C-alpha positions in Angstrom: -37.7 -37.6 -131.1 -39.2 -41.0 -131.4 -41.1 -41.9 -134.5 -43.7 -43.4 -132.3 -45.4 -40.0 -131.3 -48.9 -39.8 -132.6 -49.0 -36.0 -132.4 -45.8 -35.6 -134.5 -47.2 -38.1 -137.0 -50.4 -36.3 -137.4 -48.5 -32.9 -137.9 -46.2 -34.4 -140.5 -49.0 -36.1 -142.6 -51.1 -32.9 -142.5 -48.3 -31.0 -144.1 -48.7 -33.1 -147.3 -52.5 -33.0 -147.4 -54.3 -30.3 -149.4 -55.9 -27.6 -147.2 -59.6 -28.8 -147.6 -58.7 -32.3 -146.5 -59.1 -33.8 -143.0 -56.8 -36.7 -141.7 -58.9 -39.6 -141.1 -56.3 -42.1 -139.9 -52.5 -42.3 -139.8 -50.1 -44.9 -138.4 -46.3 -45.7 -138.2 -45.6 -48.4 -141.0 -42.5 -49.9 -142.6 -41.9 -49.3 -146.4 -40.4 -52.3 -148.0 -40.2 -51.0 -151.6 -41.1 -47.7 -153.2 -40.9 -46.8 -157.0 -42.0 -43.4 -158.1 -42.2 -42.0 -161.7 -42.9 -38.4 -162.6 -43.1 -36.5 -165.8 -42.5 -32.6 -165.8 -43.2 -30.1 -168.4 -41.8 -26.6 -168.8 -38.9 -27.4 -166.5 -35.0 -27.6 -166.4 -33.1 -29.6 -164.0 -30.0 -28.5 -162.0 -28.1 -31.6 -160.9 -25.8 -29.6 -158.7 -28.5 -28.8 -156.3 -31.0 -31.6 -157.2 -33.5 -28.8 -158.2 -36.2 -29.0 -160.9 -37.1 -25.4 -162.0 -39.6 -23.8 -164.2 -38.3 -23.1 -167.7 -40.7 -22.2 -170.6 -40.2 -24.0 -173.9 -38.3 -27.0 -172.6 -39.1 -30.7 -173.6 -40.5 -33.2 -171.0 -38.3 -34.3 -168.1 -38.7 -37.8 -166.6 -37.6 -38.6 -163.1 -37.7 -42.0 -161.3 -37.2 -42.2 -157.5 -37.0 -45.6 -155.8 -35.9 -47.2 -152.6 -35.6 -51.0 -152.2 -34.7 -51.2 -148.5 -36.9 -51.0 -145.4 -37.5 -47.6 -143.7 -40.0 -46.1 -141.3 -42.9 -44.1 -142.7 -46.1 -42.4 -141.6 -48.9 -43.4 -143.7 -52.4 -41.8 -143.5 -55.5 -40.9 -145.5 -58.0 -38.2 -145.7 -61.4 -37.9 -147.7 -59.7 -38.0 -151.0 -55.9 -38.6 -150.5 -53.6 -41.2 -149.3 -50.0 -40.1 -148.1 -46.8 -41.8 -147.1 -44.0 -39.7 -145.6 -40.6 -41.0 -144.5 -40.1 -40.6 -140.7 -36.5 -39.6 -141.1 -34.3 -38.2 -144.0 -33.7 -41.3 -146.5 -31.3 -41.8 -149.3 -33.1 -42.6 -152.6 -31.9 -43.9 -156.0 -32.7 -41.4 -158.7 -32.9 -41.7 -162.5 -33.7 -38.9 -164.8 -33.8 -38.1 -168.6 -34.9 -35.3 -170.9 -37.5 -36.5 -173.4 -36.9 -34.9 -176.7 -38.6 -37.5 -179.1 -41.7 -35.7 -180.6 -43.6 -38.9 -180.6 -43.0 -39.5 -176.9 -43.7 -35.9 -176.1 -47.0 -36.1 -177.9 -47.9 -39.3 -176.1 -47.0 -38.1 -172.6 -47.3 -34.4 -172.5 -50.9 -34.5 -171.1 -49.6 -36.6 -168.1 -46.7 -34.3 -167.3 -46.9 -32.0 -164.3 -46.3 -28.3 -165.2 -43.6 -26.9 -162.9 -44.6 -23.6 -161.5 -42.2 -23.2 -158.7 -38.9 -24.9 -157.9 -39.1 -28.6 -156.6 -36.3 -30.5 -154.9 -36.0 -34.2 -155.7 -36.4 -35.0 -152.1 -39.8 -33.3 -152.0 -41.2 -35.8 -154.5 -43.2 -38.1 -152.2 -46.0 -40.6 -152.4 -49.1 -38.3 -152.1 -52.0 -39.6 -154.3 -55.7 -39.2 -154.7 -57.4 -42.4 -153.4 -58.9 -42.8 -156.9 -55.3 -43.2 -158.3 -55.0 -46.6 -156.5 -55.4 -49.1 -159.4 -55.0 -52.3 -157.3 -53.9 -53.6 -154.0 -52.8 -56.9 -152.7 -52.9 -57.5 -149.0 -51.3 -60.5 -147.2 -51.2 -61.4 -143.6 -47.7 -61.5 -142.2 -46.1 -62.4 -138.9 -47.9 -61.8 -135.7 -50.8 -59.8 -137.1 -48.9 -57.6 -139.5 -50.2 -57.0 -143.1 -48.1 -56.5 -146.2 -49.8 -54.4 -148.7 -48.6 -54.0 -152.4 -50.2 -50.9 -154.0 -50.2 -50.1 -157.6 -51.2 -46.6 -158.7 -52.6 -45.6 -162.2 -49.4 -43.5 -162.9 -47.1 -46.4 -162.7 -46.0 -45.9 -159.1 -45.6 -49.0 -156.8 -45.5 -49.2 -153.0 -44.9 -52.2 -150.8 -45.6 -51.4 -147.2 -45.9 -53.4 -143.8 -48.6 -52.4 -141.5 -47.5 -53.7 -138.1 -50.0 -54.6 -135.3 -48.3 -52.4 -132.7 -46.6 -49.0 -132.8 -43.7 -48.8 -130.3 -43.8 -49.0 -126.6 -45.0 -46.7 -123.9 -48.3 -45.7 -125.6 -46.9 -43.0 -127.9 -49.5 -44.0 -130.6 -52.7 -44.9 -128.7 -54.9 -45.0 -131.8 -52.7 -47.2 -133.9 -55.0 -50.3 -133.9 -58.1 -48.4 -135.0 -56.2 -46.3 -137.5 -54.5 -49.3 -139.0 -57.9 -51.1 -139.4 -59.3 -48.0 -141.1 -56.3 -47.9 -143.5 -56.8 -51.6 -144.2 -60.6 -51.2 -144.9 -59.7 -48.4 -147.4 -57.1 -50.6 -149.2 -59.5 -53.6 -149.2 -61.9 -51.7 -151.4 -59.0 -51.6 -154.0 -58.1 -55.3 -153.8 -57.9 -57.4 -157.0 
């Protein structure tokens, strides 16, 4: 199936929005660089199946997930959330460590996500409250495209290209108006 299918894009993005949220705009974009950082509490990690599982009494678990090459994504926002989902299965670079130092645990345990049900590494995606956007830089690129560098208050970073067009044959008829809505949202966070 083509990634330039608006109905498919809307369905994919909606899967990652909380139930009370309504999709305002979504587009096909090109991710250039993504760095995600997560802290988990009450968890154990099984590297044989890349699974983060609930485990009471454990120390903190840190995971970094990054990708430094371009890949197709669907990017959208609702009333309170902004979401970026890969269009196809992608390979990522992972780093992880158990945090056992009491000083680091005391410093970071309030930021940690309590694991209540198993999570696969691949399920960790850029889904944020809009209020988590710390700053954004937007630069015009070739033929009307924009490159947006977005920093989040949890240390995550995303560099994404918002193209002026989305494929041939009209598979995404609202791309231009949705892209403009995403740009207006990001401009409110510019430094």
